N, C-alpha and C positions, 0 to 999 in steps of 0.2 A: 448521093451523097448525102449523109444525115444532117439533118438542121436542128439548131438549138432546140425547137418545137419539139421535134422527135426524140431529143435526148432527154428531156423534162417529161414526157408523154408517160401518165400513170398508168399500171397494167389493170384491168377490170378483173373481178372475180372469175368471170368467165373465161379469160384467158389463162388462168390458172389451170395446172393439170388437174383432173378431174377430182383424184384422191386427196388433194389439197382445197378443194372447193367444201366450204361448211355444209353445204345442205348433202353433199354427196358423201362428204364424210360420216354423216350422221345415218347414211342410209346402209354403209357398210360394216362401221366400226360401232354406230350406237351412239346414243347422245353422251354419254358419260366420256367418249374419246374427245369432246369437242371443248376448246378453253373458253374463258368466260367471253370473250371478244367475240369467238364465233356462235357462241349461243345468241348473244344480241344483236348480232348479223343477220342471223336466221330470222328473229322478229321482227326486225327493221325492212327487210327484204332487200332494199336497194339501197344504193348509195346516190351519189348525183357526180357532175360532169368533173369536180375536182375530188372526190372522195370515193373510197368503194365502201360498200357497208360495214366492212371489218375496221377501215381505217374511221368511222363515225361513230364503232363503237369502242373503240379505243381511245377515241378523244372523250368521250361519256365516262369511262372509266377512270382516265387520268386526272378527273376534276376534283378526285378526292382520295386521298392516301389509304383512305378503307377499302380502296377499288368495290368489288362487286357489291360489299355490302353497305356501300353510299347508296344503293337503289333502295333498299328497304324505306329509306325515309326522304326520298326525294318527291318534288313535286312537278308537276307539268309544266308550271313555268321554268321552272330550274332546268329542267331537261331541254326545253325548248332556247336555252342561253346559249347550248352547242351549235354551232355553225352547222347547218345541214340537217339538223334536227327540228323540223315542225310540228305542228301539232299532233297528226297523224300516226308519226312515228313514234312522239313522246307517249301518245295514247296507247299504243301497242305495248309498248315498254312497262308502263305503269299496270297494264291487266295482266300481263305475264307474272308480273313480280304479286301483286294484289291475289292472282290464282294461288301461288306458291304458300304466301302468307296463309290462307283459308286451309288448303293440305295440310302445313304444320299445324296449325290450331285445331284442326279436326282430330287429328294422329294424336296431339297432346290430350284432349278430351278423353278417348278412347281410353287412356292408362291412367286417367286420373282418379282418384278417389279422395273426396273432400272428408277431412280429417280435424282440420281447423280453420278457422276465418280467414288466416292468411292466406290461404289457398288462393280464393275463390277472390278475395282481392286484388293479389298480385296477379292475376288471371287476366282481369277486366281493368286493372288500374290504367295502363300506356293508353287505352281507349278512350277510357270515360272521363278521366281525369280534364282531358281537352274540350269536352262538350259544353256549348253556350249556355244550352237549357237543360233543365233535368229531364234526366231520362230514367225511367221507371220499367226494372226487368225481373224477371223472375227466374232462378236457376232451378230445373226442376231434377230431381234425384230420383234414383230407381232403391232397391231395396239393400243393395249392398251401399248406398250413399255416393255411386257415381254419377256422373251428371248425362241425364238424357239429352237435353237439348236449355241452353238460355233465350227465353224468348223476352221481346221489349211489349210491355203492356201499354205503355202510354208517354208521350212526349209533353213535357209541360211548359211554362214560362220560363223565364230568367229565374226565379227563386222558388217555383213552386210546381209540383209534378201533379196531375189530377189521375187518380186512379180508384176504381171500383170493383170492391173484393168480387162482383161477378164476372168480371173481364181477368182477373188474376186466376180463378179456380176454374173458370171456364178452361184455359189451357193447360192448366195442370190435369184434370179430367180428361181432357181429349188424349192427352200423351201417357195416359196412367202411370202419372207419378205417386211415388209413397212419400214423397217430402218436398219441401222447397225453401231455398234461400233468397228473399226478398233483396232489392239491390237497387240502390239510385245513387246520383250524384248530385254533388251542390258544385254548379259553377263557381261558386265566390271561393272556390279551394277550403273552406273550411268545413271539416266533414262533422261538425257538432248536430247531434240531431235536435229538430224543432219540437215544440208541443205538437205539431200538424203530423212531424214524422213517429213522435210516440204513439199519437192515437190511433194513426193509420195502422200501424203496426200490431197495437192491441186488438183492434177490429178483425184484422186479417188471422191473427192466432186462434181468436175466437170462431171465426168460420172456417177456419180449418179443422178444427178439433170437432165441430159439427159432422164435416165432410168426411172427415178421416184422411185430412191430408195435412201432416204436421209441419209447421211454419219452424223450420231450425232457427234462423237467424234473419237479421236484417243489418246488410253492412250499407255505411254511405263511404260512398269515394269522393276524397278533396283531392288538392293537388299533392300527389305523390303520399297522400296518407290517408288512412281510413278509420272508421269508427263501427266496431262490431257491436251491436244491441246485447250479444250474448255475452262475450267479454267484459263489457259494462254492467253485465247483472240489471239488463232493462227487460228482460224478458226469461 
């Protein structure tokens, strides 16, 4: 005779038919056949005594009406607010999301041709606007003005980046760049160039002309706004 405990017992994923288990479905039909919950269930691997991995995945996605898109901006701490998601499972989810972001970014770079300053500013705005210190980067371009790579040259203090022409052009020469765009952020949120910004830009332009790697622009990233030296006729 069944007891109340028997009636309330939850099925585990292993008790599901094989064709309904996330991992087995992936083996047979491919990852595109899985729902969002099933994909997350594979990432976190296991549930707990009260919830299957799919149950936990469903709880995570139900935290925000954006569903899967919510995970793009979530944090380790926010994921751990879901009962049954500890630090390890949260880290596994974040690692998978970050990998997806990087693949999307690389795909976008391969198709991107730089025709105007706003293209570069929009590409890096969401990342650089929140930095608490100044990060100085160079965006290296080939002969077709397509991005080869963006490299970080230095990280400075709260209101100043420390950069030397030697470090800037060492990276450019190594990558066989045809031209470059300078870029750094202002943690204050105000992208107005300082005297130091203008001076270092002129030094780097002069160095580039000597070496044969043209500096096309210097873009300063603020809080959802930017300044282009080229647009402002500063170079």
